[in-house]
Chimera marker file (.cmm) of the C-alpha trace (Angstrom):
<marker_set name="trace">
<marker id="1" x="0.000" y="0.000" z="0.000" r="1" g="1" b="0" radius="0.5"/>
<marker id="2" x="1.313" y="3.461" z="-0.911" r="1" g="1" b="0" radius="0.5"/>
<marker id="3" x="1.755" y="6.068" z="1.773" r="1" g="1" b="0" radius="0.5"/>
<marker id="4" x="1.059" y="9.717" z="1.007" r="1" g="1" b="0" radius="0.5"/>
<marker id="5" x="3.419" y="12.316" z="2.370" r="1" g="1" b="0" radius="0.5"/>
<marker id="6" x="2.252" y="15.718" z="3.477" r="1" g="1" b="0" radius="0.5"/>
<marker id="7" x="4.244" y="18.820" z="2.749" r="1" g="1" b="0" radius="0.5"/>
<marker id="8" x="3.949" y="21.983" z="4.746" r="1" g="1" b="0" radius="0.5"/>
<marker id="9" x="4.801" y="24.287" z="1.845" r="1" g="1" b="0" radius="0.5"/>
<marker id="10" x="1.915" y="25.931" z="0.034" r="1" g="1" b="0" radius="0.5"/>
<marker id="11" x="1.943" y="25.221" z="-3.696" r="1" g="1" b="0" radius="0.5"/>
<marker id="12" x="2.575" y="28.866" z="-4.651" r="1" g="1" b="0" radius="0.5"/>
<marker id="13" x="5.981" y="28.948" z="-2.939" r="1" g="1" b="0" radius="0.5"/>
<marker id="14" x="7.666" y="26.736" z="-5.484" r="1" g="1" b="0" radius="0.5"/>
<marker id="15" x="9.165" y="28.559" z="-8.461" r="1" g="1" b="0" radius="0.5"/>
<marker id="16" x="7.621" y="27.521" z="-11.755" r="1" g="1" b="0" radius="0.5"/>
<marker id="17" x="9.236" y="29.917" z="-14.195" r="1" g="1" b="0" radius="0.5"/>
<marker id="18" x="12.892" y="30.176" z="-15.067" r="1" g="1" b="0" radius="0.5"/>
<marker id="19" x="14.167" y="33.630" z="-14.261" r="1" g="1" b="0" radius="0.5"/>
<marker id="20" x="16.084" y="35.425" z="-16.988" r="1" g="1" b="0" radius="0.5"/>
<marker id="21" x="18.175" y="38.551" z="-16.575" r="1" g="1" b="0" radius="0.5"/>
<marker id="22" x="16.442" y="41.805" z="-17.403" r="1" g="1" b="0" radius="0.5"/>
<marker id="23" x="17.528" y="43.597" z="-20.581" r="1" g="1" b="0" radius="0.5"/>
<marker id="24" x="20.242" y="46.191" z="-20.152" r="1" g="1" b="0" radius="0.5"/>
<marker id="25" x="20.000" y="49.800" z="-21.198" r="1" g="1" b="0" radius="0.5"/>
<marker id="26" x="16.497" y="50.650" z="-19.977" r="1" g="1" b="0" radius="0.5"/>
<marker id="27" x="15.829" y="53.705" z="-17.809" r="1" g="1" b="0" radius="0.5"/>
<marker id="28" x="15.598" y="53.074" z="-14.058" r="1" g="1" b="0" radius="0.5"/>
<marker id="29" x="11.846" y="53.780" z="-14.033" r="1" g="1" b="0" radius="0.5"/>
<marker id="30" x="11.329" y="50.871" z="-16.431" r="1" g="1" b="0" radius="0.5"/>
<marker id="31" x="12.987" y="48.419" z="-14.024" r="1" g="1" b="0" radius="0.5"/>
<marker id="32" x="11.054" y="49.787" z="-11.048" r="1" g="1" b="0" radius="0.5"/>
<marker id="33" x="7.685" y="49.464" z="-12.797" r="1" g="1" b="0" radius="0.5"/>
<marker id="34" x="8.589" y="46.059" z="-14.229" r="1" g="1" b="0" radius="0.5"/>
<marker id="35" x="9.496" y="44.651" z="-10.813" r="1" g="1" b="0" radius="0.5"/>
<marker id="36" x="6.388" y="46.251" z="-9.278" r="1" g="1" b="0" radius="0.5"/>
<marker id="37" x="4.182" y="44.535" z="-11.878" r="1" g="1" b="0" radius="0.5"/>
<marker id="38" x="5.858" y="41.169" z="-11.227" r="1" g="1" b="0" radius="0.5"/>
<marker id="39" x="5.367" y="41.547" z="-7.482" r="1" g="1" b="0" radius="0.5"/>
<marker id="40" x="1.735" y="42.554" z="-7.931" r="1" g="1" b="0" radius="0.5"/>
<marker id="41" x="1.176" y="39.509" z="-10.144" r="1" g="1" b="0" radius="0.5"/>
<marker id="42" x="2.715" y="37.155" z="-7.560" r="1" g="1" b="0" radius="0.5"/>
<marker id="43" x="0.597" y="38.656" z="-4.795" r="1" g="1" b="0" radius="0.5"/>
<marker id="44" x="-2.561" y="38.472" z="-6.894" r="1" g="1" b="0" radius="0.5"/>
<marker id="45" x="-1.980" y="34.793" z="-7.607" r="1" g="1" b="0" radius="0.5"/>
<marker id="46" x="-1.347" y="34.117" z="-3.906" r="1" g="1" b="0" radius="0.5"/>
<marker id="47" x="-4.558" y="35.916" z="-2.926" r="1" g="1" b="0" radius="0.5"/>
<marker id="48" x="-6.623" y="34.126" z="-5.563" r="1" g="1" b="0" radius="0.5"/>
<marker id="49" x="-5.187" y="30.784" z="-4.393" r="1" g="1" b="0" radius="0.5"/>
<marker id="50" x="-6.180" y="31.645" z="-0.826" r="1" g="1" b="0" radius="0.5"/>
<marker id="51" x="-9.775" y="32.455" z="-1.813" r="1" g="1" b="0" radius="0.5"/>
<marker id="52" x="-9.774" y="36.246" z="-2.146" r="1" g="1" b="0" radius="0.5"/>
<marker id="53" x="-11.741" y="36.898" z="-5.345" r="1" g="1" b="0" radius="0.5"/>
<marker id="54" x="-13.078" y="40.444" z="-4.812" r="1" g="1" b="0" radius="0.5"/>
<marker id="55" x="-10.975" y="43.591" z="-4.641" r="1" g="1" b="0" radius="0.5"/>
<marker id="56" x="-13.071" y="44.894" z="-1.755" r="1" g="1" b="0" radius="0.5"/>
<marker id="57" x="-11.875" y="42.038" z="0.458" r="1" g="1" b="0" radius="0.5"/>
<marker id="58" x="-8.230" y="42.579" z="-0.526" r="1" g="1" b="0" radius="0.5"/>
<marker id="59" x="-7.299" y="45.378" z="1.826" r="1" g="1" b="0" radius="0.5"/>
<marker id="60" x="-3.687" y="46.434" z="2.381" r="1" g="1" b="0" radius="0.5"/>
<marker id="61" x="-3.411" y="44.360" z="5.548" r="1" g="1" b="0" radius="0.5"/>
<marker id="62" x="-4.470" y="41.168" z="3.783" r="1" g="1" b="0" radius="0.5"/>
<marker id="63" x="-2.187" y="41.845" z="0.810" r="1" g="1" b="0" radius="0.5"/>
<marker id="64" x="0.782" y="42.462" z="3.118" r="1" g="1" b="0" radius="0.5"/>
<marker id="65" x="-0.007" y="39.268" z="5.037" r="1" g="1" b="0" radius="0.5"/>
<marker id="66" x="0.034" y="37.360" z="1.739" r="1" g="1" b="0" radius="0.5"/>
<marker id="67" x="3.404" y="38.947" z="0.930" r="1" g="1" b="0" radius="0.5"/>
<marker id="68" x="4.814" y="37.751" z="4.223" r="1" g="1" b="0" radius="0.5"/>
<marker id="69" x="3.377" y="34.284" z="3.629" r="1" g="1" b="0" radius="0.5"/>
<marker id="70" x="4.999" y="33.889" z="0.203" r="1" g="1" b="0" radius="0.5"/>
<marker id="71" x="8.269" y="35.468" z="1.305" r="1" g="1" b="0" radius="0.5"/>
<marker id="72" x="8.427" y="38.837" z="-0.456" r="1" g="1" b="0" radius="0.5"/>
<marker id="73" x="8.916" y="42.278" z="1.052" r="1" g="1" b="0" radius="0.5"/>
<marker id="74" x="5.811" y="44.128" z="2.164" r="1" g="1" b="0" radius="0.5"/>
<marker id="75" x="4.305" y="45.960" z="-0.815" r="1" g="1" b="0" radius="0.5"/>
<marker id="76" x="3.762" y="49.700" z="-0.997" r="1" g="1" b="0" radius="0.5"/>
<marker id="77" x="0.351" y="51.299" z="-1.239" r="1" g="1" b="0" radius="0.5"/>
<marker id="78" x="0.844" y="51.625" z="-5.011" r="1" g="1" b="0" radius="0.5"/>
<marker id="79" x="1.528" y="47.908" z="-5.367" r="1" g="1" b="0" radius="0.5"/>
<marker id="80" x="-1.527" y="47.116" z="-3.247" r="1" g="1" b="0" radius="0.5"/>
<marker id="81" x="-3.647" y="49.214" z="-5.627" r="1" g="1" b="0" radius="0.5"/>
<marker id="82" x="-2.173" y="47.291" z="-8.561" r="1" g="1" b="0" radius="0.5"/>
<marker id="83" x="-3.076" y="43.985" z="-6.879" r="1" g="1" b="0" radius="0.5"/>
<marker id="84" x="-6.683" y="45.119" z="-6.428" r="1" g="1" b="0" radius="0.5"/>
<marker id="85" x="-6.792" y="46.250" z="-10.073" r="1" g="1" b="0" radius="0.5"/>
<marker id="86" x="-5.498" y="42.876" z="-11.236" r="1" g="1" b="0" radius="0.5"/>
<marker id="87" x="-8.139" y="41.090" z="-9.178" r="1" g="1" b="0" radius="0.5"/>
<marker id="88" x="-10.847" y="43.418" z="-10.524" r="1" g="1" b="0" radius="0.5"/>
<marker id="89" x="-9.920" y="43.168" z="-14.203" r="1" g="1" b="0" radius="0.5"/>
<marker id="90" x="-9.078" y="39.486" z="-14.094" r="1" g="1" b="0" radius="0.5"/>
<marker id="91" x="-12.733" y="38.618" z="-13.586" r="1" g="1" b="0" radius="0.5"/>
<link id1="1" id2="2" r="1" g="1" b="0" radius="0.2"/>
<link id1="2" id2="3" r="1" g="1" b="0" radius="0.2"/>
<link id1="3" id2="4" r="1" g="1" b="0" radius="0.2"/>
<link id1="4" id2="5" r="1" g="1" b="0" radius="0.2"/>
<link id1="5" id2="6" r="1" g="1" b="0" radius="0.2"/>
<link id1="6" id2="7" r="1" g="1" b="0" radius="0.2"/>
<link id1="7" id2="8" r="1" g="1" b="0" radius="0.2"/>
<link id1="8" id2="9" r="1" g="1" b="0" radius="0.2"/>
<link id1="9" id2="10" r="1" g="1" b="0" radius="0.2"/>
<link id1="10" id2="11" r="1" g="1" b="0" radius="0.2"/>
<link id1="11" id2="12" r="1" g="1" b="0" radius="0.2"/>
<link id1="12" id2="13" r="1" g="1" b="0" radius="0.2"/>
<link id1="13" id2="14" r="1" g="1" b="0" radius="0.2"/>
<link id1="14" id2="15" r="1" g="1" b="0" radius="0.2"/>
<link id1="15" id2="16" r="1" g="1" b="0" radius="0.2"/>
<link id1="16" id2="17" r="1" g="1" b="0" radius="0.2"/>
<link id1="17" id2="18" r="1" g="1" b="0" radius="0.2"/>
<link id1="18" id2="19" r="1" g="1" b="0" radius="0.2"/>
<link id1="19" id2="20" r="1" g="1" b="0" radius="0.2"/>
<link id1="20" id2="21" r="1" g="1" b="0" radius="0.2"/>
<link id1="21" id2="22" r="1" g="1" b="0" radius="0.2"/>
<link id1="22" id2="23" r="1" g="1" b="0" radius="0.2"/>
<link id1="23" id2="24" r="1" g="1" b="0" radius="0.2"/>
<link id1="24" id2="25" r="1" g="1" b="0" radius="0.2"/>
<link id1="25" id2="26" r="1" g="1" b="0" radius="0.2"/>
<link id1="26" id2="27" r="1" g="1" b="0" radius="0.2"/>
<link id1="27" id2="28" r="1" g="1" b="0" radius="0.2"/>
<link id1="28" id2="29" r="1" g="1" b="0" radius="0.2"/>
<link id1="29" id2="30" r="1" g="1" b="0" radius="0.2"/>
<link id1="30" id2="31" r="1" g="1" b="0" radius="0.2"/>
<link id1="31" id2="32" r="1" g="1" b="0" radius="0.2"/>
<link id1="32" id2="33" r="1" g="1" b="0" radius="0.2"/>
<link id1="33" id2="34" r="1" g="1" b="0" radius="0.2"/>
<link id1="34" id2="35" r="1" g="1" b="0" radius="0.2"/>
<link id1="35" id2="36" r="1" g="1" b="0" radius="0.2"/>
<link id1="36" id2="37" r="1" g="1" b="0" radius="0.2"/>
<link id1="37" id2="38" r="1" g="1" b="0" radius="0.2"/>
<link id1="38" id2="39" r="1" g="1" b="0" radius="0.2"/>
<link id1="39" id2="40" r="1" g="1" b="0" radius="0.2"/>
<link id1="40" id2="41" r="1" g="1" b="0" radius="0.2"/>
<link id1="41" id2="42" r="1" g="1" b="0" radius="0.2"/>
<link id1="42" id2="43" r="1" g="1" b="0" radius="0.2"/>
<link id1="43" id2="44" r="1" g="1" b="0" radius="0.2"/>
<link id1="44" id2="45" r="1" g="1" b="0" radius="0.2"/>
<link id1="45" id2="46" r="1" g="1" b="0" radius="0.2"/>
<link id1="46" id2="47" r="1" g="1" b="0" radius="0.2"/>
<link id1="47" id2="48" r="1" g="1" b="0" radius="0.2"/>
<link id1="48" id2="49" r="1" g="1" b="0" radius="0.2"/>
<link id1="49" id2="50" r="1" g="1" b="0" radius="0.2"/>
<link id1="50" id2="51" r="1" g="1" b="0" radius="0.2"/>
<link id1="51" id2="52" r="1" g="1" b="0" radius="0.2"/>
<link id1="52" id2="53" r="1" g="1" b="0" radius="0.2"/>
<link id1="53" id2="54" r="1" g="1" b="0" radius="0.2"/>
<link id1="54" id2="55" r="1" g="1" b="0" radius="0.2"/>
<link id1="55" id2="56" r="1" g="1" b="0" radius="0.2"/>
<link id1="56" id2="57" r="1" g="1" b="0" radius="0.2"/>
<link id1="57" id2="58" r="1" g="1" b="0" radius="0.2"/>
<link id1="58" id2="59" r="1" g="1" b="0" radius="0.2"/>
<link id1="59" id2="60" r="1" g="1" b="0" radius="0.2"/>
<link id1="60" id2="61" r="1" g="1" b="0" radius="0.2"/>
<link id1="61" id2="62" r="1" g="1" b="0" radius="0.2"/>
<link id1="62" id2="63" r="1" g="1" b="0" radius="0.2"/>
<link id1="63" id2="64" r="1" g="1" b="0" radius="0.2"/>
<link id1="64" id2="65" r="1" g="1" b="0" radius="0.2"/>
<link id1="65" id2="66" r="1" g="1" b="0" radius="0.2"/>
<link id1="66" id2="67" r="1" g="1" b="0" radius="0.2"/>
<link id1="67" id2="68" r="1" g="1" b="0" radius="0.2"/>
<link id1="68" id2="69" r="1" g="1" b="0" radius="0.2"/>
<link id1="69" id2="70" r="1" g="1" b="0" radius="0.2"/>
<link id1="70" id2="71" r="1" g="1" b="0" radius="0.2"/>
<link id1="71" id2="72" r="1" g="1" b="0" radius="0.2"/>
<link id1="72" id2="73" r="1" g="1" b="0" radius="0.2"/>
<link id1="73" id2="74" r="1" g="1" b="0" radius="0.2"/>
<link id1="74" id2="75" r="1" g="1" b="0" radius="0.2"/>
<link id1="75" id2="76" r="1" g="1" b="0" radius="0.2"/>
<link id1="76" id2="77" r="1" g="1" b="0" radius="0.2"/>
<link id1="77" id2="78" r="1" g="1" b="0" radius="0.2"/>
<link id1="78" id2="79" r="1" g="1" b="0" radius="0.2"/>
<link id1="79" id2="80" r="1" g="1" b="0" radius="0.2"/>
<link id1="80" id2="81" r="1" g="1" b="0" radius="0.2"/>
<link id1="81" id2="82" r="1" g="1" b="0" radius="0.2"/>
<link id1="82" id2="83" r="1" g="1" b="0" radius="0.2"/>
<link id1="83" id2="84" r="1" g="1" b="0" radius="0.2"/>
<link id1="84" id2="85" r="1" g="1" b="0" radius="0.2"/>
<link id1="85" id2="86" r="1" g="1" b="0" radius="0.2"/>
<link id1="86" id2="87" r="1" g="1" b="0" radius="0.2"/>
<link id1="87" id2="88" r="1" g="1" b="0" radius="0.2"/>
<link id1="88" id2="89" r="1" g="1" b="0" radius="0.2"/>
<link id1="89" id2="90" r="1" g="1" b="0" radius="0.2"/>
<link id1="90" id2="91" r="1" g="1" b="0" radius="0.2"/>
</marker_set>
């Protein structure tokens, strides 16, 4: 008989995409906005996986708790607004 093993890691903590270096020669603002969009996307996926489907229930506190849970720095207010926008327009 096969025995199932339980893991304590949530499924969204494992990297699924291969990271590539960013292109050189872009202005600093491009890198800042690019990284902000990536972070907002990761947080949105984490919130959707945890059952948050409406932007009204995704307050800053809940978004920052999701960031801590997946191991990224706490997002700014701007990034939290982007997360809510992604949840809203992804429906």
